[in-house]
N, C-alpha and C positions, 0 to 999 in steps of 0.2 A: 324203319326199326324207332319205335318210339323211347324218348327219355335213355338215349344211349348209356346201355350199363356196361359192361367187362369188354375189350376189343376182341374182335374177330377178324378171321381173316376172309377177305370177299371171295366171292364164286370168281367176280370181274372185276376190272378197274377199267375206268374209263380214261384216256389219254389224251391230252390236247398238244396235236401239233404248232410245235410255234410256241410265241409267248401268249398268257392273257392276253384278249378281246383284238387279237389280230386278223380273225376272221380264218384262222388255220381248221382242217378238219380234227375232227374227235376219233380216236379208235379205242373198242372196247375190245379187249380181251381177257382170259385168265390171268389171275393173280399169279400162278406161276409159272405162267407163260411170259409176264410181264416182267417178272425179278430173273428167268435166263435170259433174255435180250437187254434187261441193265447191266448182268453182271460181263454177259460176253461183250456188251460196249467198253465197259467199264477196267475190266479186270483182263489179266490175261491166263490161259487154260494152264497153262504148263507151274503157275506158281503149286507153291506145296499148300499142303491139303487146310493146315492150318490158315494161312494168307486168303486162300478162297473162301472159308466159308467165313470169318472174322469180316471181310466185305460182303457176302452175302447178306449175314445177320442184319447189316448194318444198312442195307438195302432195303430190305423187308422192312425195318421198324421206321426210316425215312419215310417211306410210301406210306405205311399203316398209319402214321403220325398225321399223314395229309391226309387220310380217309375217314380217320377217328374223330379229330375235329372239324371236320367237313371246312377244310383251309379255304378253297376254291369255292365251294358251295356254300357258305356264309355270305359268300361276296358276290355272289347273283352269277355265276358260273356253273354249267350245266356238266362240269367235269371232274374228277377227282384230282389229276396231278397232270402237269406240261412235259415235254420231252425237252425244255430246255434247259442245256446246264447250271447256267448261274441263277434259275432258281431252283430247280429240281436237282433232275437227275438222267442221263443219255438213254433214249429208245428210237431206235431204227427199226421203225416199220419194216416188217419182210427180210431183216437181218437173216443170215444163216447161226446158229447157234452152237457154240463148241459141244461134245459130249462128254465131255467131263464137269462142265459146269453145269450142266442139264442133271447129269447125277446129282453132283453136292447140291444144288437149288432142290429137285424132289423131296432131300433130306432133312433139309432146313427154311423151304417155305414158310412154315406155320412155326417157326419160332423167332421171336423177338426181343428187344433188350425195354427194360422199362425201370426208372431208379427205384429205390427203396421207398416206399409208402405211396410211391404213386401207381395210378392205374393207369394213363396215356401212354403207349407209346413212345420211346425216346425219340425224338428230332434227330436221328443222328447221321450227321451232318458229315460232311468228307470232302477228299479232295486228293490230288495227285501227289501233293508233297515236294514237288518244282516247280514247274510251271505254277499253279496254285498255291495257296497256300491259305489253312483255314483254321478252326477252334477244336475241328473233329478229328477224326481219323484221317492218315497218312497212307494213300494205298501203297505208295512205293516204300514208307515206311512199317506198314504190316510186313511187306516181303521181307523188311531185312528184321524184324522181331523172330518172324517165322523160321528166317533160316540159323537163327541165334537160337532156337529151341521153344518160343515161347506156343501155347498153347491159343486156341481160336479165342475163347473166354480172356485169356491174360492180354491176350490184346487188345482187346473190346475193353479192359478195365486200365490199361496203360493209356488209353487215349480218352475214355467216357469215366473216369474214376472208378473207386474201389467199392462204392454206394449203387450198382445196376447188378441187375441179378437177370436172367431171361428165362422167358415164360415158353415154354415148350409144347408140342400138342396142342397150341390153340384151335378151336373151332372153326371149321369151316361151314360159310353160308350164306347166302344173299343176303347183302344188304341193299337198304333203301335210305329215304332222306330222314332225318330224324322229326322234319314237322310232321305231328300224328296227322294232317289233312282235317282237325277242326279247330275252328276258330276259340281262341280261349278268353272267357270274360266273366265279370260276375256270375258266381253261382258254379261255375265248372269246378270238376272234384275229378284231382288224380295225380299219377306221377309225372304224367305232363306238365301238371300245374306247378308241381314242385320245385321239377327241374327248373323252370323258369324262375321259381323265387330265389334257389339258391344262387342260380347265376347274377341273377341282378342287387341281389346282397352281396353279391362280391364286387360287383362293377362301382357298388354304391362309395364302396371305400376309396375309390377313384374320384369318384363322382359326387359327392358329399351331398348334393342336392337332391339325390335320387335320395327320396328315405329308404331307410330299413324297413324289410317286411320279420315282424316280431316272430314270427314260429311260420317258420318253412313248410307247410303241414299237407301240401296238396288243395287246399281251399282258397278257392278264389272269393276273397274278401276286400272291403273296401281299402285296408291295408296295401295289398296287393294290386288294387286298380289304382290307387295313386302312385306307388312306384312305377308302373309300367308307363303311365300317363306324363311323368315326370322325364322318364327314359326318354319316351317320343318327344317328347318337346326338346331334350337335351339333343337329339340326336335329327333334328330336324324330320321327323314322320308325322305322318296324322294323329294328332293328340284325340284320340277316340278310348282310353283304355280297354283295346282288343289286341288280345295277341292274334294276328293272321301272320299269313308268312312273310312278309315283310317284317315287321317286329321282330319274328321269331329268330330267324339267320342274321338280323342285327344285336340283338344281345349274344348270341353265339358270339358273332364276330370283334365283338366289345369284350366278351369274357375272355376270349383267347388270345385279345392282345395284354389286356391287363396282367394275365397270369402269363404270358409267354407262351403259350404250349408250343408253339412252331420254334423256341429256342432251345440249344442245349443244355441252359441254363435256367429251367422253369420251375414258377411255382408249383407243379404239378397237380393232379386230380386226384383228390382223397376217394375212399372207399365210401363217408359221408354223402361225399355230393352226388352220387350215382346208387346209393342202397335205395330201392323202390317200398312205399308203404302202403300201396294197394294192390290188389292183384289185379293186372291188365286185364283180366278175363275173368269173371266168374261163372260156372260153371256146376252141373250137376257132380255131386259128392264133395263140393269144396264147403266147407266153414271155416267158422270164426266172425270177426267186427263186420268185414265186408260183407257179409251174407245178410247178417242183422239188422243194417242199414237198407239193402237192398229190398228185405222183407218188410221193414216198416213202409218204405217208399211204396211199395205194391200193395200192402193190405189198406191203403187209403185209396188209391186208384182204383182197386177191385169195387171201393163201394160204392164210388160214383160213376164209373163208365163200364156198362154192362156187358160188355163185350170181353170184360180182362176178369176172371176169374178170381175169388178173395183167395188170399193165402194168411197164415196164422205167422206172427211175427217169433220167428225163430233164429238160430244159428247155422242151422244145415239146408243147403240148397238139396232140396228133394225134388221130388217129381212133380208134386203139387207148386212149388216156384217154379222149375222149369217150364210145366205147363202155363200158368201165367203168365211167364216169360215170352212165350209162344205166342198166347195172346195177343199180348201187347202189341210186340212187332207186328202183329198181322195186320191189327186196329192201326196202327199207325205207317203203315206201309214200308215197311224196314225187313231186312233178311229174315227169314225166320230159321231161327238155328237154338233157339233156348239158350241159348249162351249171352252176357251180359258183357260187350264191347265198349269203346269208348262211346262210340254213336250213341249206342241203344241206352249207357248209362246217361249221356247230355239229355235225350227224347224221355228218359224218363223221369227226371230229374224238372225239366220244365212242364211234362203236364202235370206232375205232381203240384209244383208251386202254382199252376193256371188253377187246380183245384181249390187249393187253402186261400187264394185271394178272392175266390166267389163264396165262401161262406161267411155269413154275417157271422160275427162274433159271438154274438147271443147265444147261437144254436149248439155251442159248444157244450158239453154236459162235464160238468166237475172239472176237467183239464182239456187244455189246446193243446191239439196234435202238434208236431214238429213244421215250423210255419215258411224255412226253406232258410232261415236265417241264422249262419252259423256265428257262434258266440262263444268269444275267447276274451281272454285281460285287454282291457281297454273299451269294448263294447259298450254301448248304451241304449237303452229305450223297453218298450212294453216286453219285449219277447226278455231281455234281461229279467226286469220287476217279476215276470211270470215266472222264468224258472230258479228263480231268488228264492221264491214265495215257496214254490215244491220242495226245494232244499232245505228251507228253515222249516216246513212242516216235517220234512224226515229228521234228521235233526232230533226232532222229539221222543223217535224210535230208535235210531238207530247214531248213539253216543258217540261212533268213528267220524262221521258229518259233523265237519263243524259249522258253528251256527253262523249263518251272515247276518247283514244290514239292508232289507229290504230296499233298494234306492232305485234300482233302474241303472247302475252301473256296474259292469263287470269289473270287482277292483281284487285286490289281492286277496282277501278275505273269501271271495268269490272262488277264486281260480283255486283256493286251496280246497273249499269243499266240494267244487265238483271235481278236483282229484281224487278226493275222499270217496266218494260215489260212484267212481268211474274204475277205482279198487275194489268196494265194496261190490261190485254190477258182474265184474271180470272184464270191462272194457279198458283197451288203451288210457295208460292214466297221461294225458298231452293236456288237459283243461281247456281241451274244442268243444264244445255243445255241440252235436252232430243230429243225424235224424234217432242213431243207433241211443247215444247219450239222452236225450231230451226223452224217447218214447222211454225207456229204463227208470227216468227220473219221476217222470209226469205218469205212469202207469202205477209205480209204487204207489206214490204220492195218492193218486186218485182209490187204490186199492184201501189205504189207511185212513182216507177221510169216509169210504161207502161203509166201512167197517164200522169209525166212529158211529157214524148217521145210523146203522141198522141197531146196535148197542144202544143206544139213546132209546130208539126207539121201542126196542125189546124192554127199556125200564117201562 
């Protein structure tokens, strides 16, 4: 699963028998069977229904927290949880399961606890309340409360607080590690980049030497590169600015630690931190900004690569775009799906940038196409100078676009003008100039300039 969003119930969970790093075996079982084993090992089948259910939901939540935040996988282990009761919860391979517990688990294995405003399952720690004490649920205490007439949810509130809620009927899916399988670096684009940007920004609160990324928008530009390099330097990784598997999981590990996501009292993961801003996959019938950016890239590739048909720039993923995507995939040895996933997009953008770099500047007519440099507040250089020139020309015709100073520095005035243009052309108002935004501004500027030239010629 890339850039994990809402928690899901895993079809299977891998349990390490013993303590981490001790060479014990790993056992993979279905998630319901795992919870049945844990519950049969931790509590008694003769307990009242409320006590059984409260403990089972706590066990589910604790295990899901381990899976969701990749507690062990972010530490380099190949399992989700251990059966060491000092660290996790009891699991005895091959043990018999009590029927009443099995029935209760079947009804509740996809129900978990989370705090109000938080996304992640609560790390619902618990202990027996006699031989061991903890800040979470007391198993013997839950029995006492059930006998006093408390419901399962009231028992959970008693121990975990009134600010908890239950997520019921959570979806059940096969899960995989969060690492996308593709290294992220300068020029990368997508939700995986944003996932890392958000985590680096939170880590920088505790490690202020790591620079903040001003706009965590899923675009890997120089500011993200600087943050990644400083993170790598801080945590003794190879300082190359590339988010490979080692850097990815080290970021997750440190993020979990600074937010205390494996603790009862944690900062919590909010909806904003998991909200995707790009479609993970573009396919036939899709519409919108992402498709427009794709069509801009494909349109230029089609002009220079004979085996890729030319497409029109637009917002709809139609048959022509699908066929062009298949052409590209066939040409560059990718699976021919006609859909644009992360790998296809990365290859498209690499080819696009390669073409742009080979075109002499003087060959451009009227306007320059997007040259692969995502521009935002603070950017400097020739591309900023060009977009300012185009924006300034548009402001003569569109008074709703603020005039800019043509300086080559992306300042506050340029940021406002870009957002004005994005609003005018129906693009996301984020102040970032990518392929779709550049194309919209440059094309309109070209039409205006050519129109003026024709008008002058007629005179």
